[in-house]
C-alpha positions as CSV (number, residue, x, y, z in Angstrom):
1,X,-46.8,10.0,25.7
2,X,-45.5,7.3,23.3
3,X,-41.6,6.9,22.5
4,X,-41.0,7.5,19.1
5,X,-39.8,4.5,17.2
6,X,-35.8,4.7,16.6
7,X,-35.1,4.8,12.8
8,X,-31.6,3.7,11.6
9,X,-29.6,6.2,9.5
10,X,-28.5,4.7,6.3
11,X,-25.4,5.8,3.9
12,X,-24.9,3.9,0.6
13,X,-21.7,3.0,-0.7
14,X,-20.1,0.2,-2.7
15,X,-17.1,-1.0,-0.5
16,X,-16.5,-0.8,3.2
17,X,-12.6,-1.2,4.3
18,X,-12.5,-1.7,8.0
19,X,-8.9,-0.8,9.1
20,X,-6.6,2.0,8.2
21,X,-3.3,0.1,8.4
22,X,-1.3,-1.0,5.6
23,X,-3.6,-3.6,4.2
24,X,-6.5,-0.9,4.6
25,X,-4.7,1.8,2.7
26,X,-3.9,-0.5,0.0
27,X,-7.2,-2.0,-0.6
28,X,-8.9,1.2,-0.2
29,X,-6.7,3.1,-2.7
30,X,-7.3,0.1,-5.4
31,X,-11.3,0.1,-4.9
32,X,-11.4,4.0,-5.3
33,X,-9.1,4.3,-7.9
34,X,-10.9,1.7,-9.9
35,X,-14.1,4.0,-9.6
36,X,-15.9,2.2,-6.8
37,X,-17.3,4.5,-3.8
38,X,-15.3,3.3,-0.9
39,X,-15.4,4.1,2.8
40,X,-12.3,3.5,4.9
41,X,-13.2,3.3,8.4
42,X,-10.2,3.8,11.0
43,X,-10.4,3.8,15.1
44,X,-8.2,6.9,14.7
45,X,-7.4,9.0,11.6
46,X,-4.0,9.4,13.4
47,X,-3.4,5.6,13.0
48,X,-3.5,5.6,9.3
49,X,-0.5,3.6,7.7
50,X,1.2,3.7,11.4
51,X,4.0,1.6,12.0
52,X,3.6,0.4,15.5
53,X,6.6,-1.6,15.6
54,X,9.8,-1.6,13.3
55,X,10.4,1.5,11.3
56,X,11.4,0.4,8.3
57,X,9.8,-1.2,5.0
58,X,11.4,-4.1,3.1
59,X,14.0,-6.6,4.0
60,X,14.8,-10.0,3.2
61,X,12.0,-11.4,1.1
62,X,9.7,-8.3,2.1
63,X,11.5,-6.1,-0.4
64,X,10.1,-8.4,-3.1
65,X,6.6,-8.2,-1.6
66,X,7.2,-4.4,-2.0
67,X,8.4,-4.2,-5.5
68,X,5.5,-6.5,-6.5
69,X,2.9,-4.4,-4.6
70,X,4.6,-1.4,-6.6
71,X,4.4,-3.3,-10.3
72,X,0.7,-4.2,-9.8
73,X,-0.2,-0.5,-9.1
74,X,0.0,-0.3,-5.1
75,X,1.2,2.5,-3.0
76,X,3.7,1.4,-0.5
77,X,6.9,1.7,-2.5
78,X,6.0,5.0,-3.8
79,X,5.6,6.3,-0.2
80,X,8.6,4.9,1.3
81,X,10.5,6.4,-1.6
82,X,9.3,9.9,-0.2
83,X,9.9,9.1,3.5
84,X,12.8,7.2,3.9
85,X,16.0,7.9,6.1
86,X,18.2,5.3,5.1
87,X,18.3,2.5,2.1
88,X,20.3,-0.5,1.9
89,X,20.3,-3.5,-0.7
90,X,20.8,-6.4,1.3
91,X,22.6,-9.7,0.5
92,X,24.7,-8.0,-2.3
93,X,27.3,-10.6,-1.4
94,X,25.0,-13.6,-2.6
95,X,23.0,-14.4,-5.8
96,X,20.4,-11.8,-7.3
97,X,17.7,-14.1,-6.2
98,X,17.9,-13.1,-2.6
99,X,18.8,-9.4,-2.9
100,X,16.2,-7.1,-1.3
101,X,15.6,-3.7,-0.4
102,X,15.3,-2.4,2.9
103,X,14.6,1.4,4.1
104,X,14.4,3.0,7.3
105,X,11.2,5.1,7.6
106,X,10.5,8.5,9.1
107,X,7.4,7.1,10.6
108,X,5.6,10.0,11.1
109,X,6.5,11.3,7.6
110,X,5.3,7.8,6.2
111,X,2.1,7.9,8.0
112,X,1.3,11.7,6.9
113,X,2.1,11.1,3.4
114,X,-0.1,8.1,3.0
115,X,-2.7,9.7,4.8
116,X,-2.5,12.8,2.4
117,X,-2.8,10.4,-0.7
118,X,-5.9,8.8,0.9
119,X,-7.2,12.1,1.3
120,X,-6.5,13.1,-2.1
121,X,-8.2,10.1,-3.7
122,X,-11.4,10.4,-5.4
123,X,-14.2,8.1,-4.5
124,X,-12.8,7.5,-1.1
125,X,-14.0,8.7,2.2
126,X,-12.0,8.4,5.4
127,X,-14.5,7.6,8.5
128,X,-13.1,7.7,12.2
129,X,-15.6,5.2,13.6
130,X,-15.4,1.6,15.4
131,X,-17.3,-0.7,13.3
132,X,-19.4,-3.1,15.3
133,X,-21.2,-5.2,13.3
134,X,-21.4,-6.6,9.8
135,X,-24.7,-7.3,8.4
136,X,-25.7,-9.9,6.0
137,X,-28.5,-11.0,4.1
138,X,-29.6,-14.4,2.3
139,X,-27.9,-14.6,-1.1
140,X,-31.0,-13.6,-3.5
141,X,-29.1,-11.4,-6.1
142,X,-25.4,-11.0,-7.4
143,X,-23.3,-8.1,-6.3
144,X,-24.0,-6.6,-9.8
145,X,-27.8,-6.5,-8.9
146,X,-28.8,-9.1,-11.3
147,X,-30.4,-12.2,-10.0
148,X,-28.4,-14.9,-8.8
149,X,-29.0,-18.5,-9.7
150,X,-27.6,-19.9,-6.4
151,X,-29.9,-17.6,-4.3
152,X,-33.2,-17.8,-6.5
153,X,-36.3,-19.1,-4.8
154,X,-37.4,-18.7,-1.4
155,X,-34.5,-18.0,1.0
156,X,-34.2,-20.5,3.8
157,X,-31.9,-20.1,7.1
158,X,-29.3,-22.4,5.2
159,X,-29.3,-20.2,2.2
160,X,-25.8,-18.5,1.5
161,X,-25.3,-15.2,3.1
162,X,-23.8,-12.2,1.6
163,X,-22.5,-9.1,3.1
164,X,-25.0,-6.0,2.8
165,X,-23.7,-3.6,5.1
166,X,-21.9,-2.5,8.4
167,X,-23.0,-0.8,11.3
168,X,-20.7,1.7,13.3
169,X,-20.7,2.2,17.1
170,X,-23.0,5.3,16.4
171,X,-25.7,3.2,15.4
172,X,-25.3,4.5,11.9
173,X,-25.3,1.7,8.9
174,X,-23.3,1.8,5.8
175,X,-25.2,-0.2,3.0
176,X,-22.4,-1.8,0.8
177,X,-21.8,-4.7,-1.7
178,X,-18.4,-5.5,-0.3
179,X,-16.6,-5.3,2.9
180,X,-12.7,-6.0,3.5
181,X,-11.6,-6.7,7.0
182,X,-8.1,-5.2,7.7
183,X,-8.4,-5.2,11.4
184,X,-4.7,-5.8,11.9
185,X,-4.0,-6.1,15.7
186,X,-6.7,-4.1,17.1
187,X,-9.7,-6.8,17.8
188,X,-9.7,-7.4,21.4
189,X,-6.5,-6.3,21.8
190,X,-4.3,-6.0,25.1
191,X,-0.8,-4.7,25.8
192,X,1.1,-6.7,28.5
193,X,4.4,-5.0,30.1
194,X,5.3,-7.8,32.8
195,X,1.8,-7.7,35.3
196,X,0.5,-4.6,34.0
197,X,-2.1,-5.4,31.3
198,X,-3.9,-2.6,29.3
199,X,-6.8,-3.2,26.9
200,X,-5.7,-0.9,23.9
201,X,-4.4,-1.6,20.4
202,X,-1.0,-1.0,19.4
203,X,0.9,1.9,20.6
204,X,-1.8,3.2,23.2
205,X,-4.3,3.3,20.3
206,X,-8.3,2.6,21.2
207,X,-8.7,-1.1,20.5
208,X,-12.0,-2.6,18.7
209,X,-14.3,-4.3,21.4
210,X,-17.4,-5.3,19.5
211,X,-16.5,-6.8,16.0
212,X,-15.2,-10.1,17.4
213,X,-18.8,-10.8,18.8
214,X,-20.4,-9.9,15.2
215,X,-17.9,-12.4,13.7
216,X,-18.7,-15.0,16.3
217,X,-22.1,-14.7,15.6
218,X,-21.5,-15.0,11.7
219,X,-19.9,-18.3,12.1
220,X,-16.4,-17.0,11.6
221,X,-14.2,-18.9,14.4
222,X,-11.4,-16.5,15.6
223,X,-8.0,-17.6,17.0
224,X,-5.9,-15.4,19.5
225,X,-2.4,-14.5,18.1
226,X,0.6,-12.1,20.0
227,X,3.3,-10.2,18.9
228,X,5.7,-7.5,20.3
229,X,7.6,-4.7,20.1
230,X,10.9,-3.5,21.7
231,X,11.5,-0.2,23.9
232,X,11.8,3.1,22.2
233,X,14.7,5.1,23.8
234,X,15.8,9.0,24.0
235,X,18.7,8.9,21.4
236,X,20.3,11.3,23.7
237,X,21.1,8.9,26.0
238,X,22.9,6.5,24.1
239,X,26.8,6.4,23.4
240,X,27.3,5.5,19.8
241,X,31.0,5.3,20.6
242,X,30.5,1.9,21.5
243,X,28.5,0.7,18.5
244,X,29.3,0.1,14.9
245,X,28.0,2.2,12.5
246,X,25.6,1.0,9.7
247,X,25.4,3.4,6.8
248,X,23.3,3.4,4.0
249,X,24.2,2.5,0.3
250,X,26.1,5.1,-1.9
251,X,23.9,4.6,-4.7
252,X,20.1,4.4,-3.5
253,X,17.9,2.1,-5.5
254,X,14.2,3.2,-5.4
255,X,11.5,0.7,-4.5
256,X,8.9,2.1,-7.1
257,X,9.5,1.8,-10.6
258,X,7.9,5.2,-11.1
259,X,10.3,6.8,-8.9
260,X,13.2,8.9,-10.7
261,X,16.3,7.4,-9.2
262,X,17.9,10.7,-8.7
263,X,15.1,12.0,-6.4
264,X,16.1,9.5,-3.5
265,X,20.0,10.3,-3.7
266,X,19.4,12.2,-0.2
267,X,21.7,12.6,2.7
268,X,21.1,9.5,4.9
269,X,20.5,8.8,8.6
270,X,22.8,5.9,9.9
271,X,21.9,3.1,12.1
272,X,24.0,1.4,14.7
273,X,25.0,-2.1,15.8
274,X,25.5,-3.6,19.2
275,X,25.0,-6.9,21.0
276,X,23.6,-8.2,24.0
277,X,26.2,-10.3,26.4
278,X,25.9,-13.0,29.4
279,X,25.1,-9.9,31.7
280,X,21.8,-9.1,29.6
281,X,21.0,-13.0,29.5
282,X,21.6,-13.4,33.4
283,X,19.0,-10.7,34.2
284,X,16.3,-12.1,32.0
285,X,16.9,-15.8,33.2
286,X,16.7,-14.5,36.7
287,X,13.0,-12.9,35.6
288,X,11.6,-15.4,33.7
289,X,9.1,-16.0,36.1
290,X,7.9,-12.4,35.8
291,X,7.5,-12.6,31.7
292,X,3.9,-12.8,30.6
293,X,5.4,-15.2,28.0
294,X,6.4,-17.8,30.6
295,X,4.2,-17.1,33.4
296,X,1.2,-18.3,31.4
297,X,-0.6,-14.8,31.2
298,X,-0.2,-14.4,27.5
299,X,-2.7,-16.6,25.5
300,X,-1.6,-15.8,21.8
301,X,0.7,-17.9,19.9
302,X,3.8,-15.8,18.8
303,X,5.7,-15.5,15.8
304,X,8.4,-18.1,15.5
305,X,10.9,-16.0,13.2
306,X,10.4,-12.7,15.3
307,X,11.1,-13.7,18.8
308,X,11.2,-12.1,22.0
309,X,14.6,-11.4,23.6
310,X,13.0,-13.6,26.2
311,X,12.5,-16.4,23.7
312,X,15.9,-15.9,22.4
313,X,17.8,-16.4,25.5
314,X,15.9,-19.5,26.4
315,X,15.6,-21.2,22.9
316,X,19.1,-20.3,21.7
317,X,20.8,-20.9,25.4
318,X,24.3,-21.8,23.7
319,X,24.5,-18.0,22.1
320,X,26.5,-15.9,24.0
321,X,25.1,-12.6,22.2
322,X,22.4,-11.3,20.1
323,X,22.4,-8.4,17.5
324,X,20.9,-5.2,18.6
325,X,20.3,-2.7,15.9
326,X,19.6,0.9,16.9
327,X,17.2,2.6,14.2
328,X,16.1,6.2,14.1
329,X,12.3,6.7,14.2
330,X,12.4,10.1,12.2
331,X,14.1,12.6,11.2
332,X,12.5,15.4,13.6
333,X,12.6,13.1,16.7
334,X,15.0,11.8,19.3
335,X,13.4,8.5,19.6
336,X,15.3,5.7,18.4
337,X,14.0,1.8,17.9
338,X,15.7,-1.2,19.6
339,X,15.5,-3.9,17.1
340,X,16.1,-7.1,18.2
341,X,15.3,-6.8,21.7
342,X,11.4,-7.3,21.6
343,X,9.9,-8.0,25.1
344,X,7.5,-8.1,27.5
345,X,9.1,-7.9,30.9
346,X,8.2,-5.5,33.8
347,X,9.4,-2.0,33.6
348,X,12.2,-2.5,36.1
349,X,13.6,-5.5,34.4
350,X,13.4,-3.9,30.9
351,X,15.4,-0.8,32.7
352,X,18.2,-3.4,33.9
353,X,18.2,-5.7,30.8
354,X,18.7,-3.0,28.4
355,X,21.3,-1.2,30.5
356,X,23.5,-4.3,30.0
357,X,24.1,-3.7,26.4
358,X,27.3,-1.7,25.4
359,X,26.2,2.0,24.5
360,X,23.1,1.6,26.2
361,X,24.5,1.8,30.0
362,X,22.5,5.1,30.7
363,X,19.9,4.7,28.2
364,X,16.4,6.7,29.2
365,X,13.4,4.5,27.7
366,X,10.6,6.6,26.5
367,X,8.2,3.6,25.6
368,X,8.4,0.3,27.3
369,X,8.7,-2.7,25.1
370,X,5.4,-4.6,25.2
371,X,3.6,-7.7,24.0
372,X,0.1,-7.4,22.1
373,X,-2.6,-10.1,21.9
374,X,-5.4,-9.9,19.2
375,X,-8.1,-11.7,17.6
376,X,-7.4,-13.1,14.2
377,X,-8.8,-15.9,11.6
378,X,-7.6,-19.1,10.4
379,X,-6.9,-18.2,6.8
380,X,-7.8,-21.7,5.6
381,X,-11.6,-20.1,5.5
382,X,-10.6,-18.0,2.7
383,X,-10.4,-18.7,-1.3
384,X,-7.2,-17.7,-2.9
385,X,-8.9,-14.3,-4.0
386,X,-9.0,-13.6,-0.1
387,X,-12.7,-13.9,-0.2
388,X,-14.4,-15.8,2.9
389,X,-16.2,-19.1,1.3
390,X,-19.1,-18.9,3.4
391,X,-20.1,-15.1,3.1
392,X,-20.4,-13.5,-0.3
393,X,-18.7,-10.3,-0.6
394,X,-16.4,-10.6,2.6
395,X,-12.7,-10.3,2.0
396,X,-10.0,-10.3,4.6
397,X,-6.2,-9.2,4.6
398,X,-3.2,-8.4,6.6
399,X,-2.8,-9.2,10.1
400,X,-6.4,-10.3,10.7
401,X,-5.5,-13.6,8.5
402,X,-2.8,-14.5,10.5
403,X,0.2,-12.7,8.9
404,X,2.8,-10.6,10.3
405,X,4.4,-7.6,8.9
406,X,3.6,-4.5,7.0
407,X,4.6,-5.7,3.6
408,X,2.7,-9.0,3.9
409,X,-0.5,-6.8,5.1
410,X,-0.2,-4.4,2.2
411,X,0.3,-7.0,-0.5
412,X,-3.0,-8.6,0.8
413,X,-4.7,-5.6,1.0
414,X,-3.9,-5.0,-2.5
415,X,-5.2,-8.3,-3.9
416,X,-8.3,-8.0,-1.7
417,X,-9.1,-4.7,-3.2
418,X,-8.7,-6.0,-6.7
419,X,-10.5,-8.9,-6.3
420,X,-13.3,-6.9,-4.5
421,X,-13.4,-4.7,-7.8
422,X,-13.2,-8.0,-10.1
423,X,-16.3,-9.4,-8.1
424,X,-18.4,-6.1,-8.6
425,X,-17.5,-5.9,-12.2
426,X,-18.3,-9.8,-12.9
427,X,-14.6,-10.7,-13.5
428,X,-12.6,-13.6,-12.5
429,X,-10.5,-13.2,-9.5
430,X,-6.9,-12.1,-9.7
431,X,-5.0,-15.2,-8.2
432,X,-1.4,-15.1,-8.5
433,X,0.5,-18.6,-8.7
434,X,3.5,-19.8,-6.5
435,X,5.3,-19.6,-9.8
436,X,4.4,-16.0,-10.6
437,X,5.2,-13.9,-7.6
438,X,6.2,-13.8,-3.7
439,X,2.5,-12.6,-3.4
440,X,1.1,-16.0,-4.5
441,X,3.6,-17.5,-2.3
442,X,2.3,-15.6,0.6
443,X,-1.6,-16.2,0.0
444,X,-1.1,-19.7,-1.0
445,X,0.5,-20.4,2.2
446,X,-1.9,-18.9,4.5
447,X,-4.9,-20.3,2.4
448,X,-3.6,-23.9,1.9
449,X,-1.5,-24.6,4.7
450,X,-2.2,-25.4,8.5
451,X,-0.4,-22.0,10.1
452,X,-0.6,-22.1,13.9
453,X,1.6,-19.2,14.4
454,X,1.9,-15.5,12.8
455,X,3.1,-16.1,9.3
456,X,6.2,-14.2,8.0
457,X,7.5,-14.1,4.2
458,X,10.8,-15.5,3.6
459,X,12.7,-16.4,0.4
460,X,13.0,-19.7,1.4
461,X,9.3,-20.2,1.1
462,X,9.7,-19.5,-2.5
463,X,10.3,-22.6,-4.5
464,X,10.9,-20.6,-7.7
465,X,12.8,-17.7,-6.2
466,X,15.4,-17.3,-8.7
467,X,12.8,-16.5,-11.5
468,X,10.9,-14.3,-8.9
469,X,13.7,-11.5,-8.1
470,X,13.0,-8.2,-6.8
471,X,14.4,-6.8,-10.1
472,X,12.3,-8.3,-12.4
473,X,8.8,-7.5,-10.3
474,X,7.8,-5.1,-13.1
475,X,8.4,-7.8,-16.0
476,X,6.4,-10.3,-13.9
477,X,3.6,-8.4,-13.0
478,X,2.9,-5.1,-14.6
479,X,0.7,-6.6,-16.9
480,X,-1.7,-7.6,-14.2
481,X,-1.8,-4.1,-12.9
482,X,-2.4,-2.8,-16.4
483,X,-5.4,-5.4,-16.9
484,X,-7.0,-4.7,-13.7
485,X,-6.7,-0.7,-14.3
486,X,-4.1,0.4,-11.7
487,X,-1.2,0.6,-13.8
488,X,-1.6,3.4,-16.9
489,X,-1.1,2.4,-20.6
490,X,2.4,4.6,-20.6
491,X,3.8,2.5,-17.7
492,X,2.7,-0.6,-19.4
493,X,4.5,0.4,-22.5
494,X,7.6,1.2,-20.8
495,X,8.0,-2.3,-19.4
496,X,7.2,-3.8,-22.7
497,X,10.0,-1.6,-24.3
498,X,12.1,-2.6,-21.7
499,X,11.3,-6.4,-21.8
500,X,12.3,-6.1,-25.7
501,X,15.6,-4.4,-25.2
502,X,16.6,-7.2,-22.7
503,X,15.6,-10.0,-25.4
504,X,17.5,-7.9,-28.2
505,X,20.6,-7.4,-26.2
506,X,21.1,-10.9,-25.1
507,X,20.5,-12.3,-28.5
508,X,23.0,-9.6,-29.6
509,X,25.8,-10.7,-27.0
510,X,25.4,-14.3,-28.2
511,X,26.4,-13.6,-31.8
512,X,28.9,-11.4,-31.4
513,X,32.3,-13.3,-31.4
514,X,35.8,-12.0,-30.1
515,X,39.1,-13.5,-31.0
516,X,42.4,-13.9,-28.8
517,X,44.0,-10.7,-30.0
518,X,46.8,-9.0,-27.9
519,X,44.7,-6.2,-27.2
520,X,41.9,-8.2,-26.4
521,X,44.4,-10.2,-23.7
522,X,45.6,-6.9,-22.4
523,X,41.8,-5.7,-21.8
524,X,41.0,-9.0,-20.0
525,X,44.1,-9.0,-17.6
526,X,43.1,-5.2,-16.6
527,X,39.8,-6.6,-15.7
528,X,41.5,-9.3,-13.6
529,X,40.5,-12.4,-15.5
530,X,42.6,-14.7,-17.9
531,X,43.0,-13.9,-21.5
532,X,41.4,-15.7,-24.4
533,X,42.8,-19.0,-26.0
534,X,40.3,-19.5,-28.6
535,X,37.4,-17.2,-29.9
536,X,34.3,-16.9,-27.8
537,X,31.0,-14.7,-27.8
538,X,30.4,-11.8,-25.5
539,X,27.6,-13.7,-23.9
540,X,30.1,-16.6,-22.9
541,X,32.6,-14.0,-21.6
542,X,30.0,-12.2,-19.6
543,X,29.4,-15.7,-17.8
544,X,32.9,-15.5,-16.0
545,X,32.3,-14.1,-12.3
546,X,34.6,-11.2,-12.4
547,X,33.4,-9.7,-15.6
548,X,30.1,-7.2,-15.5
549,X,28.1,-6.0,-18.4
550,X,29.8,-2.4,-18.2
551,X,33.3,-4.1,-18.5
552,X,32.3,-5.6,-22.1
553,X,31.9,-1.8,-23.4
554,X,35.7,-2.0,-24.9
555,X,35.1,-5.3,-26.5
556,X,31.9,-4.1,-28.0
557,X,32.6,-1.3,-30.4
558,X,28.6,-1.2,-31.9
559,X,27.4,-0.6,-28.3
560,X,30.0,2.1,-27.8
561,X,28.8,3.9,-30.8
562,X,25.3,3.8,-30.1
563,X,23.4,4.7,-27.0
564,X,24.0,3.2,-23.6
565,X,21.5,0.6,-22.0
566,X,19.7,1.8,-19.6
567,X,21.0,0.6,-16.3
568,X,17.9,-1.4,-15.3
569,X,18.1,-3.3,-18.9
570,X,21.9,-3.9,-18.5
571,X,21.3,-5.4,-14.9
572,X,18.6,-7.9,-16.3
573,X,20.8,-8.7,-19.1
574,X,23.6,-9.4,-17.0
575,X,21.7,-11.6,-14.6
576,X,20.1,-13.8,-17.3
577,X,23.0,-14.4,-19.2
578,X,25.1,-15.3,-16.2
579,X,22.5,-17.8,-14.7
580,X,20.7,-18.5,-18.0
581,X,21.2,-22.4,-16.9
582,X,19.6,-22.2,-13.6
583,X,16.9,-20.1,-15.0
584,X,16.0,-22.6,-17.8
585,X,16.1,-25.4,-15.4
586,X,13.8,-23.5,-13.1
587,X,11.2,-22.6,-15.9
588,X,11.2,-26.2,-16.7
589,X,10.0,-26.9,-13.0
590,X,7.5,-24.3,-13.5
591,X,6.1,-25.9,-16.5
592,X,5.5,-29.2,-14.6
593,X,3.8,-27.1,-11.6
594,X,1.7,-25.4,-13.7
595,X,0.3,-28.4,-15.4
596,X,-0.9,-29.5,-11.8
597,X,-2.2,-25.9,-11.4
598,X,-4.2,-26.0,-14.1
599,X,-6.2,-29.0,-13.1
600,X,-9.1,-27.5,-11.7
601,X,-11.3,-29.4,-9.1
602,X,-14.9,-28.6,-9.1
603,X,-16.3,-26.6,-6.1
604,X,-19.1,-28.9,-5.4
605,X,-16.7,-32.1,-5.0
606,X,-18.1,-34.1,-2.4
607,X,-14.6,-35.5,-0.9
608,X,-16.0,-37.3,1.9
609,X,-17.8,-40.1,-0.4
610,X,-14.7,-40.4,-2.5
611,X,-13.2,-43.9,-2.7
612,X,-9.4,-44.4,-2.5
613,X,-8.7,-41.4,-0.4
614,X,-7.6,-41.8,3.1
615,X,-9.9,-40.4,6.1
616,X,-7.6,-37.8,7.0
617,X,-7.3,-36.7,3.0
618,X,-11.1,-36.6,2.7
619,X,-11.6,-34.4,6.0
620,X,-9.0,-31.6,4.7
621,X,-10.1,-31.5,1.3
622,X,-13.9,-31.5,2.3
623,X,-12.6,-28.4,4.8
624,X,-10.3,-26.8,2.4
625,X,-12.2,-27.1,-0.8
626,X,-9.0,-26.5,-2.9
627,X,-9.3,-24.8,-6.4
628,X,-6.8,-27.2,-8.4
629,X,-4.8,-30.4,-8.0
630,X,-1.8,-28.3,-7.2
631,X,-3.3,-26.6,-4.3
632,X,-4.6,-29.9,-3.1
633,X,-1.3,-31.4,-3.2
634,X,-0.1,-28.7,-0.6
635,X,-2.3,-29.2,2.0
636,X,-1.3,-30.8,5.2
637,X,-2.4,-34.5,5.5
638,X,-2.8,-35.1,1.4
639,X,-0.1,-37.5,0.2
640,X,1.0,-38.5,-3.0
641,X,-1.2,-41.4,-3.2
642,X,-4.2,-39.4,-2.5
643,X,-3.3,-36.6,-5.0
644,X,-3.3,-39.7,-7.7
645,X,-6.7,-40.5,-6.6
646,X,-7.8,-36.9,-7.4
647,X,-6.5,-37.0,-10.9
648,X,-8.1,-40.4,-11.6
649,X,-11.1,-38.6,-10.6
650,X,-10.9,-35.7,-12.5
651,X,-10.1,-38.1,-15.8
652,X,-13.2,-39.9,-15.1
653,X,-15.4,-36.6,-14.9
654,X,-13.7,-35.5,-18.2
655,X,-14.7,-38.8,-19.9
656,X,-18.2,-38.4,-18.7
657,X,-18.2,-34.7,-20.0
């Protein structure tokens, strides 16, 4: 009897998103909200939007990313506003450029709430399955179905490839026009606790074991990165009396511009601060040979700016103590997170190490700290749109691109989703410039620079951070969310009205002058500032550090008689007036930057044969294929002299044209 031929079962869709973490959620929501049939693949539906490491969203620079995600129409800001336990605005004692929101999350509620949003979304299907293979074909048609000039004629083995589907572990094929890889830390993952190694993804979840082979066969080289997480403890075993309490803000500021501020004024849960000590460090030093990091067991490169406690003790040997934050994991669990003490030490060492910390003398570990290794790519393989250079229709986002952090992942997922839809609609990709958004800095750094360790966003990476404040993300980016279809007409008009009100009030304050009358002097003395000797404008008065916008009300009868400005408008007016000189200077710097960004380099430029370039620059440029002179100038190995050669080359091209 003959064996029947095995037939493949095919399901058709527009977009396949591989991975249900923070990048995958944003990518899938963007594609489905823009009307494309989307399938989100996850190894386990219980791991959707899971927070396997720290239980918070935002923080220094990361809060900027969340605000920008929200301004573009993403979900992260709305979701944390619904599920937070405590919220604080960091760096209040410093200037507004580095103010950044940070909220403790109820981890279970955050995941549940995001899953609920995904399940309710039209055009979106969630599928628990392991994607084992990416399917490609030679590029003969473009992704909208019309003939593609690049693929016309008889295809050859060297023809460009494009995504045509994905295969899951059961053999079923999902035919698609776009695939977005958001695999996080799951690819060939393994977790390490001392000598114990388990081949799992984060938090004991099943890892992906086959997709790495498929990527390698497609010519996509992989690298090995590592990250880690601290222990979780039973909060009942902790003596909080030996720690410093860390309360939330009295008045909570929401992450999302669409959240009613009154809805987030909730009873908050405290966090706690304690410190390591010399006894802690002695335990670690005595057992370094048992740490997988120092025993040579770990192959991957770890994050410089989020080191394990072993790394801190070794690399900062002069420090007698390190901060340890005790953070709740949820409102309905006793588990707490020991922030600042990530480790991969053996179980017995962890027990001794943690119990040297004040307040943790009798701690009970619920989950051991562990290190996790995983496969990822060098993001230099990507365009600024987050599409791969060599496979048409394949986009990548999140930790798979070599970044770290929930916020960095979500930002990339949103941009990858938007640009996947732009490609399907035949539109130009959305590429945010470094001068426009922290997201622009993040993606430009990943794609352009040689990152040899997990990339973490920091305010110091943004050259124009005074312009890219977290308080004005809606003014900067709402227009892009509106143009791509993720921001409603109502929300867009709201930000236009806000901008107009800011400009009108700034102009008005510059025109209103007050004299040195006795009553004026009395008011100023009550505000803790010196009386006037000559007349000045309200704007000039507001430039004084001790004066705030609300303080001007007694001196501003017109505003007293009219309706007060909304708080978010008043905040922008005060920031602009106080920092106007610095803001104008930075805007002039941006103008120079954008001149370089506007000088576009042809995609087919042959750098290897370009006279005048140094050999290293030729090789780096040929590999990276920068889109502009600005991007080329930021490549490692490209000097100002090389940039000058490129400018001459462009001038010659234009004269010929």
